N, C-alpha and C positions, 0 to 999 in steps of 0.2 A: 432421735426423731424430732425433738423440740428445738434442735440447734438452729435450724433455718429461721423459724419464727418463735423465739422462746417465750414471748409474752402471749402471742396469740394461741399457741398450742399448750400453754401451761394449764393444768387442772384448776378448777375453782371449787374449794371446799366450802359448802354451806352449812356444815355441822352435821346434819342428818343425812346428807347425800353429797356426792361430788360430781361436778360436771367435768367431763374429760377435756374440755378446752374452753375458750372464751368466745366461741362463736355462738351467737343466738340467731336462729332463723326467725326473723321478725314476722309478725302477723301480716297476712295479706289474703284478702278475700279472693277465692278462686271461682265460686259458683258451685263447686262440688259439695259444699257444706249444706246446700239448701234442699236437697232431695235425697231421701233414703236410697234410691236406686243408684245414686252415685258413690255410696259408701265404699264399695271395693275399689273404685278408682281413687277416692281420696286416700285409702289406706296404701295403695301402691305408690302414689305420689310422695306421701310422707316417708314411706319405708325407703324409697330410693334416696331421699335426702339423709335419713339416718344412716344408711349404708355408706353414704358419702362422707361421714365423719362429723356432722354437726353436733355441737355440745348440747344444745337444747332447742327444740323446735316449738314455736308457738303457732297455734292454729289460726285460720281466719276467724273472724268474729262469729260467735254463737250467742243468740239472744237468750236472756233469762226468762222472757215471757213474750206474749203477743205484743204488748205495748212497746217492747224494745226492739221489735223487727226492724231490719233495714228496709225491707220491702215485704209485700204479702208472701206468706209461707216461707219466709227466711229461716235458716237453720236455727233451731230452738232446742235447749236442753231444759226441760221442765218436768219430766216423768221418768220413772224407773225403766219403762219400756224403751225410751230414747237412750238412756245410759247404757242399755244392754247392746243397742246397735253400734254405739261408739266403741265398743270393745273390739270390733274388727279393726279399727284405726290403731288403737293403742297397742293391741297384741301384735300388729304387723311392725310398728316401730320398735317395740321391745325385743322383737324376734331378731332385729338388725343391730341390737345393742344401743339403741338410742333412747332419749328421754323426750317427753312431749308434754307441753302445758296447753290447756284450752283457754283461749281468750273469751272472756265474758263481755259482750259488747251490747250495751243498750243505747240505741241511737237517739232517743229523746226527740227533740223537734226535727232532727234530720230524717226521721223515719218517712218513707215514701208510702204512707198508708193513712186511712182516716182515724186509726187507733192511737196515734202518736200523742205523747204526753210530755210535759216539761214543767219546770219551776213556774213559768208564767206563760200565758197564751200569746207568745210572739212567734210569728211565722219565720222560718228560715228562708234566706234567699235562695237555697238550693232544693227546696221542696215546696210543692204546691198546697200542702196540707198544714193547716194551722193547729198546733198542738192544744190539747186540753190542759188547763192548769190544774195540777195535782192539789187535792186537799191534804192536810196534815196526815190524815189516815191513808191516803193514797201514796204519800211519800214512804210510809212505813211499809206498805204493801210492796213497793219496788225494792226496798232494802231487803226484805225477805226473800224476793225473787232472786236477788244476787246470791244470798247466802245458800238458798236451796240449790241453785245452779252449780255453785262451787262443790257442795256436798255430792251432788250427782256426778260431777266430773271426777271426783275421787273415786266414787262407786264404778264409774266407766273405765277406770284403770289409768287415768291421766296421772302424771307425776306432779302436776301443779295446774295453777290457773294464772292467767293474766287479767287483772281488772282494768278495763279500758277507761282511763280518766282524763284522756286528752283528745286532740283532734276536734274539739267542739261538740262531742257527743254528750249524752245525758249528764254525766258527772261534771263535765266541763261547763255545762249550761247552769248548774247550780253555783259553781264557783265565781262566775263572772257577773258583775252588775250589768253587763251588756244584755244578758238574757235573764237574769234573776231580779225581779222587781217585787219580790214577796216581802210581806210586812210581819210575818210570824217567825217562829224560831228557825226556820230553814232559809231565812233571807235577812236582808239588812246588812249589818257589818260582816266583815270577813270571817270572824270567829263562828258566826251562824252559817254563813254560806259554805264553809268547809266542813260542817258537821256531817254532811251526807257521805263524802268518801271515807271519813274516819269511822263512822258507824258501820259502813259496809266492810271496811278492813277489819275492824275489831271483831265484828260478829262472825265474819267469815273464818278468821283464824280460830276462834273458839269452836266453830262447827267442824272444821277439818283437821284439827290437831296441829301439834307442832312440827311434825315430820312430813309436811306437804309444802311445796314450793308456791308462794304467792308473790307474783310480780305485780307492781302497780305501775301503770303507764302514766307518768306525771307530765302535764303540759308545762315545760319549762319556758316556752316562748309562744305565746298565743297568736301574736301577729295580727290582732284585731283592735279596733278602738275599744277602750275600756277593759282591756284584758288585764290579767294579774300583774302586779309589779313584782320585783324580785323578792322583797321581804315577805310578801304573802306566799310566793312560791317555796321559799325556804321553810316558813312556818308550816306549810302543808307538808312538805317532804319529812320534816322531823316528826310530825303528828302521825304520818303514814308509817314511818319506821317504828314508832311506839306502839302502833295498833297491830304490829306483827308482820309486816311486809318482809319478805326475804330478799328481794331485789327491787330497785326502782329503774324503770326504763324511761328513757327520754322520749317525750312527745313534742313535735314541732309543729305549730300552726294549726288553726282550725280549718276545716274544709272550705269555709266561706272566705278565708284570708286572701287578699289580693297580692300575696307574694309567693312566688313559686318555691317549693320546698324539696321536691324530689325529681323534677324533670332534668333532662340531660344538660340544659343550660345552667343548672345550679352547680357551682364548683364542688369538687369532691370534698367530703367531710366538712361541708360549709357551717355546720352547727355544732361541732364537737366542742367549741369553746364554751358553749352554755352548759354542757355537762360538766366540763372541767371546773366551771364556776361553782358547781354544786359540790365538788369533792371537798371533803373535810367538814362539810355541814352535817352529813349523816354518816353512820358507821357501816351501813350495809352496802353491798355491791351496786355500782351504778353502770348502766348500759347507755352508750352513745349510738347515734343512728343517723340515718339519712346520707345517701350518696357515698357510701363506702363500698367499693366494689373491687378492690384488689387486696391480696394479702399484705402487700407492702404498706398500703395506706392503713389497714387495720393495725398492723404491727406497730407502726410509728405512733398511732393514737394511743395505744396501750403503753408503749414505752415512754411516752411523754407524760403519762399520768392523767390523761383525759378522762379515763373510765376503766372499769374492771372488766367489761365485756364490750363487744361491738355487735350491733344488730344488723344483719343483712337479710333482706327479704328477696327482692328481685334478683340479686346476684346468684341466689340458690335456685331460682327458677331457671336462670340461664345456664347454670352448671351445677347439677346436684353433687358432683364429686369435687367441688371447689376446695374443701378442706383436706381431703386425701391428696389431691394434686399439689396443694401448697406444701403439705408435709413431706412429699417426695421430691420436691423441687422441680415439679413440672409446670411451673408458671406459665410458660408459653402455650401450654395446652388447656389453660383455663378459658372457658368460653364467657368472656367478660359481659356483664350487663351494661348496656349502653343508655339505660334509663330513658328509653323512648316512650314507654307507656302504651304502646300501640296494641299489644296483644294481652297485656295484663290489666292494667287499670282501665283502659278504654273499654275492654270486654266487660269487665265487672260492672262499669256504669252503664253498659248497654244490656244487662241481664244475660250475657253470654258466658260461657265457661272460658276461664282465662287460659292463656298459654304464654308463649315467649317468642318475640320476633327472631331472636337468634337460636332458640331451641324449641322447635315445634312439638317435641315430645313432652314438654312440661304440661302436666295435667291430663296428658293423653298417653300415659305409660302403658295402660292395658290394651291400647289399639294400635300404636305406631311402634313397630318393632324393627330393629336393624339387624336382623338375624344373619348369620354367616350363610352364604349361598353354597348350595351343593353342586351347582353348575355355572362356574364362572364364565362370563362372557367377555368379549372385547367390545368396549363401548367408548364411542367418541362423544365428548361434551364440547359443544362450540359456544365459547363465550364464558369469561371468568368473572362476570359480575356476581352478585349475591346468589341468584338462582343457580347459576352454573357451579359455583363454588360449593354450595350445599349439596347439589346433586352428585358432583364428582367425588367429593371426599366421602360422602355416605356410601356411594357405590363401591369405592375402593375399600372402604372399612369393612364392607360385607364380603370382600374377596374377589370382586370383579377386577378386570384389567381395564384401567381407564386412562384415556389420553384426553387431555384438556387443552384446547386450542384457543388462544387469545391474541387478537390483532394488535393490542396495545403493548406497551413495554413493561406493564405491571398489572397484577390482578386487581379486581375491585370494581370495574365498571363505573356506574353512576356514583358508588360510595366514595370514589376518589374526588369527586366534586363536592359531595355532601360533607366530607370531613374537613373541607375548607371553610364551612359556615361557622361563624362564631357560635359557640354553644353546642356544636356537634363534633367536637374533638374526639369523643369516645368512639366515633366510627372507625378511628385508627385501630381500636382494639379488635374489632370484628375482623378486620383484614389480617392483623397479626395473627389472630387465632386461625383463620383459614390457611394462612401461609404455613403454620406449623402442621395443620392437618394434612396438607398436601404432602409434606415431607413424611409424616408418620404413616400415612395409609398408602403411600407409594404411587400417587397419581403422577403420570408423566406429563409435565407441564410444558407447552410450547408457546412461549411468548413471542411477540412481534411476527405472529403467524396467521395470515388470513386464510382460514380454511376455504377450499373451493370444492364444488360438488364432485369434479372428476377424481380428485385425489381421494376424497372420502370413499367414493364408489370403489376405486381401485383397491383400497386397503381392506375392503370386505369386512367392515364392522358389523357386529350382530345388531346393534342399535346405534342410532345417532340422536342425541339430545340437542335440540336447538335452544340455546340460552343466549341468543345473539343480541338481545336487548332491543332498543328503540333508536329511531331517528326523530329529530324535531319535526313537528307538523308545520306545514306551510300555511300561515294565517291568511295569505292572499290579500294583504293590505297594499293599496297603491302607494308606490314609492319606497317599498320595503328593501329595495336594493341600494338605497342611498348609503353613503359613506358613514352617516351617523347611526346606522342601524346594526346591531350586533346580536348574536345569540347568546342565551345564558351559558352555553357551553364555552364560548370564547371568554366570557367574563370569569367564570369560575376557574378555568384553566390558566388565567392570566395572560391571555393572548389578545385581549382588547383593551385599548385606551378609553377609559370612561370619564366623561366630562363632569362638571359640578352639578349640572341640572339633568336629572335622569327621568325618563318615563318608562316604567316597567309594564309591559303588556302581558296580562295574564296573572290572575291573583289566586292560583292554586298553590300547592306546597312549594314548588320551584320558584314562583313569583315571590313568595314570602322569604324564602331563603336568600334569593338574590338581593332583595331589598335590604335584609339584615346585614348581608355582606357589605353592601355599598355604603350604608349610612354610617358604618363604623370603620370603613376603610380596612376591614379585616381584623381589627382589634377585638379581642374577646375578653369580656369581663369574666367569663367562666374561669379563666386561668389566673384571675386576679381577685382574690376574696374581698379585699378591702374595697376595691372599686365596685364589685358586685353588690355588696352590702349597701354601699352608698347610693347606688343606682336605684335599688329597690326599697330603700328606706328601712333597712334592718338595723336596729340599734340595741343598746344594752337595756334589758328590762329593769336594771337598777336605776336608769336615767329617765326611762319613758315607759309608760304602761303598755304591756303586750309586746314590748321590744320594737315598737313602731316609731319611726321618726320621719321627718320630711325628706322625700328623695332628693338626691343631688344628681341632677340631670346634666350630662355633658352634651354639647351641641352636636348635631349630625355633621358628618364631613361632607355630605352632599344633600341637596334637596331632591327628594324622591317622591315621585306620584306613581301610585300602584292602581292599575285599572283592570277591570274585568267586563266582559260582555254580559254576563248573567246579572239579572236584577237580584238584589238581596245583599246580605252582609258579606263583604269580601273575607275569605278564609273560612266560610261556613263548613267547608268539607275537610278542615284540619282536624286533628286528633281531639276527641272529646274532652280530654283532660289537660291538653297542652295548647289547644288553639288559642285560648284567652291569653296565654303567656305571649305567643307570637304577635297577637294583635296589640297587646299592651306595650310590648317592646318597640314596635314600630310607631305607635302613638307617641312614646316618650321621645322618639327621634324625629317627630314632626312629620311623619310620612302621611301625605294625603292620599286617601283611598276612595276611588270612584267606582260605582257599579252601574250596570244598565247602559254601557257605553257602546257606541258604534265607532269603529275606527275608519274614519273617512279618508285618511291619507297622511303621508309623511313627506315633509320637505326640510329645507334647511333650517326653518324656524323651529320645527319640532313635529308633534303628533296632533293631527287635526281630528277632533272628535265631535259627536253629537249624542243625543240621548233618546231613547225610545224608538218605537216603530216609525214615528213621524220625524225622526232626526231633529228634535227640538234643541235649542240653545247650542247652536254650533260654536265651537271655540277651539283655540290652539293651546295645547300644553307645550309651553316653550321648553325645549330640552336639547342639550348638547348631544345626548346619547339616548337612543330608544333600544331597550333590551327586550327581546322577544322571548317570552316564556309561555308559548301558546299551545302546549301539549305535545304529544308524541305519537308516532305511529310504529307499529311493530316492524321489526326488520326480519324478514322471512325470505330472503332472495334464494336461500339454499333448499327451501322446502319442496318446491315443485320438481326440480331436477332429481332430487334424492328419492322422492316418492315415485316418480316415474321409472327409476331404475330398480324399484322394488325394495329399497332400503326402509327399515322400520324407523320412522321419524317421530319424535315427541317434542312438543313445544312447552316451554315453561317460562315463567317471568314475563318480562316486557315483550318477548317475541310472541307470547300467547295472547296477553292482554296489556295494552299500553294507554288505557284511558287516563290513568294516574300512576306515576311511579310508586310502586307499593312493595317495599323490601319485605314486609311481613308475608305477603302472599307469595312472593317470589321464593323465599327461603322454605316456606311451608310446602309449596308445590314441588320444589326440587327435592326436598327431603322425602316427601311421600312417593314420588315417582322412583327415587332410588330405593325405597323400601319394597317396591313392587317388582322391579325388574329382576 
């Protein structure tokens, strides 16, 4: 069984217990941790991952007390009654043969509530609440809360705990002079600043005994000014090992860092080098993390000696059977995480229960079931974009007879354009997955086939699903038929010649994508780790504090101006956790962004604009090419004749709502419809 991935699937002996493989399901907040009513759902979610073969699961962060809350009423473990409730989760995981550790997360100044505390009263840029500075007695109280929480986790049946010491949370805040301005024994030089994590670790080990896993999440690369240098990080790692840690997990970047660390534009395994740098400094197992999403990448990292385990969080949202599929050689059937953040982290930061764009069942295992049908139907799905693919393959997997019609020569719809955007190469993986599912489930695929109402009616399908997508909206700009005007579709399909000066009309997601495509001429730093690190200023922490250095910016290949009619910040509707990355990327490429614009006309000079209701400051954006990214309209031409003929018609994806291309909604909608029919 281990021959395919001998390192990844090898057991890891910790002395008092053995992990069945080297896969750690990394901690990720789902929102299910925060309410007792969600405990059965949380149990089902983790049980499915344990059944899928994960070596060790780490839960989302659980606060040790109110001061440590991420938000009001966040998940907390501070009483015996709470420990009893957690038994539902641990029993479910153990019943599937898995092991699970609970992450103890104290957010410190990141807490989104008025009870936040920290080493110093310095407000975080990501929270409106200024923390109270702890007294020496208060520091002791927080240490005791960590220890009590770990002991209660053992009582609750967990196999271990992970002490969250990275990402800029409470412990990290004591370590860095950026946030620790104390003059007592908990501040000052590094030996004092590192006292907190060492005390937490040593006292926790004493409280839980030797036969209990304790993972310490160590910030190996802070990516902030005044972050730790490498000598300090190694000193702490050795002290943490000496204090009784079983495993050290790699943490990358504070939440306030202005360097992307887990988005899809980050190269795969972009930070494994820093874990490798720690190898040999400590004797306990090391875990490497961030953007590891295929068994091949994970195996290579372990084989190269970068680490002893790999952490994958979102990849196990995307596919709970990741490990078992890898072990059976079913790589093509792995539903790969594309690191989009749209349904996981974006949901978490909006106080919504997390899910997964490519797997809507994630965190919804108790409500979204793909049960085998007892009454197979003949169903036609029109359109093989994300919505149609999800619907067709789910329907066929349930036992329905499904015919999928696509007018293009390949499946994918809008994903075939998205995958051409620098930093969105992972979209290839979703299409590869759906291609394998079409074969596995027996969907009859008709490419280069434009379905017409008469044919569909004649074939007497029980149901017809319209996943026909969208058509570009007509912006009705004077002169838009000029030779220098093209659609985003023409640009991304390579059918348009684009000049050196470009005006992109429309600053939604497509406008940003097109701009990124044009300023780099298709070159993607995501596929070039050295170039990506240089571009974002990621350096060696042995040479610069926090691993930050001056970015090395390459000039844009075109001069691009991005415009929108709306007043306000361009890109305001982009993903909550990724929008800043796209704005920063365009800023680095000197893209000018204008809002509150009126489009007064187009001529050979370029795009004529003015501002506001009174059309103030008229000017011409000189441009060789004007690219229209002005929204979409649903394509529903089949609906009326089919409905008139008495056919049961269902709309999903862009054919249903086209206000903004939304693969998350499309796949969720297609999957849920397929579960109902």
